[in-house]
C-alpha positions in Angstrom: 18.1 10.4 -16.4 21.2 8.7 -15.5 21.7 4.8 -15.8 21.9 4.5 -12.3 18.7 6.3 -11.9 17.0 4.0 -14.5 18.3 0.9 -12.7 17.0 2.0 -9.3 13.6 2.9 -10.8 13.3 -0.6 -12.5 14.4 -2.1 -9.1 11.6 -0.3 -7.4 9.0 -1.3 -9.8 10.2 -4.9 -10.0 10.2 -5.2 -6.0 6.5 -3.4 -5.9 5.3 -5.8 -8.5 6.6 -9.0 -7.0 4.9 -7.6 -3.9 1.7 -6.8 -5.5 1.7 -10.4 -6.9 1.9 -11.9 -3.5 5.5 -13.0 -3.7 6.9 -11.3 -0.7 10.0 -13.6 -0.6 11.1 -12.5 -4.0 10.3 -9.0 -3.6 12.2 -8.7 -0.4 15.9 -8.8 -1.7 15.0 -6.6 -4.6 13.5 -4.0 -2.3 16.2 -4.3 0.3 19.0 -3.6 -2.3 17.0 -0.7 -3.7 16.7 0.7 -0.1 20.3 0.3 0.5 20.9 2.4 -2.7 18.5 5.2 -2.0 20.1 6.9 0.9 18.6 10.3 -0.3 15.4 10.5 2.1 13.4 11.3 -0.7 9.6 10.3 -1.4 10.5 7.3 -3.3 13.0 6.0 -0.4 9.9 6.1 1.8 7.7 4.1 -0.5 10.7 1.3 -1.0 11.2 1.2 2.9 7.3 0.9 3.2 7.2 -1.8 0.6 10.1 -3.6 2.2 8.4 -3.5 5.5 5.3 -5.1 3.9 7.3 -7.7 2.3 8.8 -8.7 5.4 5.3 -8.4 7.4 4.0 -10.8 5.1 7.0 -13.4 5.9 6.2 -12.7 9.6 9.6 -11.2 9.9 8.6 -8.7 12.7 11.7 -7.4 13.8 13.1 -6.7 10.5 9.9 -5.3 9.2 9.3 -2.8 12.0 13.0 -1.7 11.6 12.2 -0.8 8.0 8.9 0.5 8.9 10.8 3.0 11.3 13.2 4.0 8.4 10.2 4.7 6.4 8.5 6.7 9.0 11.6 8.6 9.5 11.7 9.6 5.9 8.0 10.3 5.8 8.4 12.8 8.6 10.9 14.9 6.4 9.0 14.4 3.1 5.3 14.0 3.9 4.9 12.3 0.6 1.4 10.9 0.1 2.6 7.4 -1.5 4.9 6.9 1.5 2.3 7.8 4.3 -0.1 5.6 2.4 2.1 2.8 2.5 3.3 3.5 6.0 -0.1 3.2 7.5 -1.1 0.3 5.2 1.9 -1.6 6.9 0.6 -0.6 10.1 -2.9 -2.2 9.5 -1.1 -5.5 8.2 0.7 -5.6 11.7 -2.5 -5.6 13.6 -2.5 -9.4 14.1 0.8 -8.7 16.3 -0.6 -5.4 18.1 0.5 -6.9 21.3 4.1 -7.5 20.5 6.2 -4.7 22.0 8.0 -3.7 18.5 4.8 -3.5 16.8 3.5 -1.3 19.7 6.5 0.8 19.1 5.7 1.4 15.5 1.9 2.1 16.6 3.2 5.0 18.9 5.3 6.4 15.9 2.3 6.3 13.7 0.1 8.2 16.3 2.7 10.6 16.7 2.9 11.2 13.0 -0.6 11.6 12.4 -0.7 13.9 15.3 2.1 16.1 13.9 -0.2 16.5 10.5 
């Protein structure tokens, strides 16, 4: 494993830990930087983008959250990774309070399309 791979792995872990600990504000920049570095359309990229969406949802940044979630769905459609699927649908559940907002409805449409393709 290269140094860059180890750094990206550590960033994914740190961002996920802060998110799990309820510190979405601290998790967001770490996850954002990791997502920028991961451009390989891998299963881990889907997880990072999904966690980034969750961090933004928990800060009520709906436009930014749904943008990250759309990117995560794009990757999940290519990889069908189980971890990415779980996080994407978990983020969808967390968007429920805003289900009448058009950007959230767009995400729900994508999630329905994703599940229909399975």
